[in-house]
C-alpha positions, 0 to 999 in steps of 0.5 A: 559445592563450587563446581555446582554453583558454577555450572548453575551460574554456566546454565543461567548465562547459557538461557535464551532472553525468552527463557529467562523471561519465561522463568521471571514471569513464573516467579511473579518478577514482571519487571525482570521479564520487562527488562530481559525482552527488551531488546526484543520490544526495540526490534522491528518484528518481536517474537510472538511470545516475546509480545504476548509475555510483555503485554501481560507484563505490563498489564499485571504491573498496572501500566495498561496504555503500554499493555495496550500498544503491545497486545496491539502489535500482535492483533494488528498483525493477526499474531497471538491468537486467542491469547492475544485477544484475551490479553487485548480484552483484559486491558480494555477492560481495565481502561474502562473500555467495556465495549471494545473490551467485549468485542476482543473478548469475544473473539478470542472466544470463538478462536478457543481461548476459553478464560475469555468466557468467564471475563465476558459472564462478569462483565455488564451487558452493552447499554441500552441505546439512547435518543440522539439529541440535536447535534452541535457542529464540529468545529471543524474548518477548512481556511488560510491554508489549514484546518481549524479546530476551533480556534487551533490549527491542525496539521494532518498527519495521517494514514490511508486504511487500505483494509483488504487482507491477502487473499481478499478483494477490495470490498471483502471487508474483515468484520472484526472490530478488534481488528480495526481496534489494533490497527487504530490504536497502531496508528496513534501510537505511530503519533498519526492524527488522521485516517482516511477511508475511501468508501464506506466500510463496516460497522465494526470500523465505525464502533472501534473508532468510537470506542477509541476516541472515547478512549483517548479524548487527548488524542483521537484521531479524526477521519476523511470519510470518502465518497466512492463512485465509479464512472458512469460507464453503464448509464453513458456520459450523457446521464450524468445528470440521471440515474447516475447522479442520483445513484451518486447522491444516494451513496453519499447520503448513506455515508452521512447516516452512517457517519451519525450512526443512523443507518440500516444497510441490507447486503449489495454486491461491492458495499459494506452493509450492517447496522451502524449505530456507532456516532462518529461525526464529532471526529469526521473533519471533512468528506472527500467526494469522488475518486482520481477521475480520468482525463477521458471522463472529464473532458467527455463531461465538459464536451457534452455539458457545455454552458452548465453551471450551479448556484445552491444553498451553501455552494457555487461554480464560479463564473469561470468554472467547467461543467465538471466543476459545475457538476461536482459543485451540486453533489457538494452542496446537495450532499452538504444541504443533506447533512445539514436538515438532517442532523444540523452539520456541517463540515469541511468538504473536498473533490479527490483530485490528482497532479493528472488534472491539477489546474497548473499549465505545464509546457513539458507534458504534451497531450498524446495527440500534439506528441504525435504531431510533433514527432510525424512533423520530424518524419517519424513513422509513428504508431499511436499505440506506441503513445500510451500516456493519459492526457496529463495536461489537457484538462483540469479540475480546479477546486477554486471555482467551486466557492462557498456562497456569501455567508455560508459556512461551508468550507471548501479544502483542495486534495491531491493524490501527489506522488514524487514520480508521476506525471512526467511533468513532475521530473521534467519541468526544469523550474521544478528541479531548481527547488532546494528543499531540507534535503536538497534538490527537490522536484517535488518540492518544487511541484508542491510549491507551485500547487500552494501558489495557485490555491493560495489561502485554500488548503491543500491536502496531499490525501496520498503520499508514499513510496512502494518497497518493491523490487521492481521499478515503474517509474524513474525519479531524478532524486531517487524517489522513484516508483518502487525499487526501495528497500524498506529502510529506503522507503522509509528515509523516503517518505520521511523526506516526502512528508517533511517536504509536504510541511515545508511548503506550507500544506495542510498536511497529508495521508500517507499511502497506506496501511497495509501491502495489499496484494490485489493492487495492479500496476500498468507495467506489471499487470500484463504477466498476471492472471486476471482475477487472481492478484490477492492469491499471491504476493507480486513483489515486482509490482510497486503498487503492492508493496506501500504499506506500513504493515508489510503482508508477506508469505507466512513463515518466510525464509530470510535472505541471510545465506544459511541452512537453518531454515532450509533443513525441512526441505528435500534436495533436488540435487544432492552429491560430493561436489554440489546439491540443490534445494527449491522453496516455494511461498506466495512472493517467490522461487527460493534456491538453496545452492553449494557448489562451484561458482558461478552457478549456471542454472537453466529452467524451463517453464512452459513447451518449446525453449533453448534445448540446452540438452536432451529432451530440455528446453530452457526459456530461462538462464540464470548466473550467479557469482560471488558479485553479482548475477543475471536471469536472462530470457529466452528471446521468442519468450520475451514480451517486448520487442526493440522498435524505433519509428524510423529514425535514430534516437526514436528507439522504444520497447514495444510490448507484444503481448502473450508470447511462446518461446523460440529457440533462443538466443538468451536475452537481458529482461530489460523494462521501459518505466519512463517512455521518451516524451516529447514537450509541447516546445518540441524538447525531446526527454530520453526514455529511460530503460533498466535490466530487471534481471540483474541480480543483487547480492544482499541481506535482509536486516533482522525484522525487516526485508531488502526486496532488492536484495536477490541473493546471499553468500554464506561463509560456509559457501551456501549461496542462497537466491530468491526470484519473484514470480513475475521475473518467470513469468509465472502469471499466477503462482497459487494455481501454477498458472504460466504466461504463454499465448493464447492464454496463461498455461497450467503447468505441473511444475518447473524444470531446472538444469544444472550442466553435467546433471540430470535434468530436474523438476521442482513442483509446489503445492496450489492454494486458494487461501495464502498462508500470509503474515503481517508485520511492522515496517521500519517506515511505521517506525520511521514516522513515530519517531518523526511525528511523536519526536522520538522512538 
């Protein structure tokens, strides 16, 4: 008996927490389930089963608010399938949200979860529409440098909702109400009090917002709704006043109708459509009109419409307003007039702006023409195409020059998409560098204080702020807050710092960019190597624009960089011998390699015709060398997309982008990038360029439940070398179709050639795809903001 007891105790001790939780759940011990799963629930990315067991245990214990968050972690990351949706629906029903429950249970049933059918049959039918009553104006104001709800100041702590899932373009919106609802629940649980949309989303989103805010009356999510516009390229700049203006205003009126639950919109390419019946207007804190207007478009309008002014019912352009500011004053006034006449309500208004059009003067930021003139005066042989900057201090858009008329109930605020690393004046202005914030020297805080001083009592909302967890860096910043080049942990700390500095500067708040990593986006430094129109189908880890999210969008069942062989068990050997072996694996983000053998590893890669003839019949475009301390990926010189040139004088060197290339016969050279070009300020001061080696490889590990994209290889204790190479570093222009950078156009390939000296050449290929296999998970950034905004873990 003693031996049997010991064996039973040993078996219990060896059981995993998940196995224990399953047993306890079957026994009805829900408190025991949660106690056993607690270590999982505190992690960044718990197993699906742990969240499912925890959610149902919380529900059965009568703790629906906890269960709501747990099931939101599943539904909001597209995990758990019909069972998670079923649990989500049960919890919403228990909380009294019948319509939210119906949307989740109906989706569960469509996924084949039959238990949802009986619950749906027992639910009351949707309520009949009620006549719309005359509304009280919402109690929102933007004044005294703050937003106000009645007499209470309101500090905006929000998130931008980009909702394009991998494999989708930005106008291909999700249609499931329960998905939006889960995202809103996650953001609310994080401590956010506001959300922002760039354009009108499908009716499902507004139904989800209405259900969320009815359920959480004490902590609703307030909405900053965007009214999007393209530039009037088809009509021409002369027609801003005609067809384009009317289209702009029609978009704004339809947005307002939708917010009031009073729009039926037919299908139209690039636009959401459907029946908008959810009245969310009581929670719409402000309209954000327009987009980041390019300086050339503003300058063109001002030049072609001299003397334009405006005086309307609620708003007017000040005597010092530019023609474009007067134009926007009219847009805002006519939208306010429409809402007042149609619904009897008004709300704060703003125009979307960015530092490129700020109203400040920046002596370090010359225009393209000024910079060229200064350099030519020194005798430089400068070519115009080598200066590719926007004219970031040529023209301005100033919300202080759009003002309410005397007695107007409309209030205005300024909105800036302001990041710490660009434009260059933020990095180069010596007065900004002198600013001291809670974390020490801060150019960004210096800039924010400058903005605050200009706008005085007009509230300033930072409409976008964030840092990308990307492998590539598109711009360097003095305090290390670069445009990319951050691990997920560093992203979390950096964004936490920026949010705190925004509040330290006395601004009205911020909207963190963005909800999720968006694969469709493109960045100036990396987009030239991609096949146009194929971006959503693979994840470019190099591209900062694709990696801002609170939700990581990664390859489904992605390997963890840890130097271990477990995940590789089902992957066939490319090479297997006594001294060494090699495996390869492809997903929508990386080429993965697993190697065991002598170090350093020296591996040649052949992707296109030509290249360095390193062995018979094998021409290499890339050379990979890795040892325990570090590594490099070199590129064949003729295939390298850049060329080092100068303007005829020492210190004028720059990397010239050559366009599509073909490989030559060598040598191999470092893969260098130039994120910060040399600049010349208005006083003639030269600011040197910053160059870095993209192909420099770093040893590291992915943290549990998160990722460090700056780690390129891991060395296991048993001599295993695990390497991952972002597709862009191999100039793979679209891995989903095996298309490769090549002149004159991308080339379709059958696979990649690999050669280890002393072995025969190898070939690795992978299947193509049209629907990328992806998964979502919460990044450390989510938990960092939750700690900051809720005051605890």
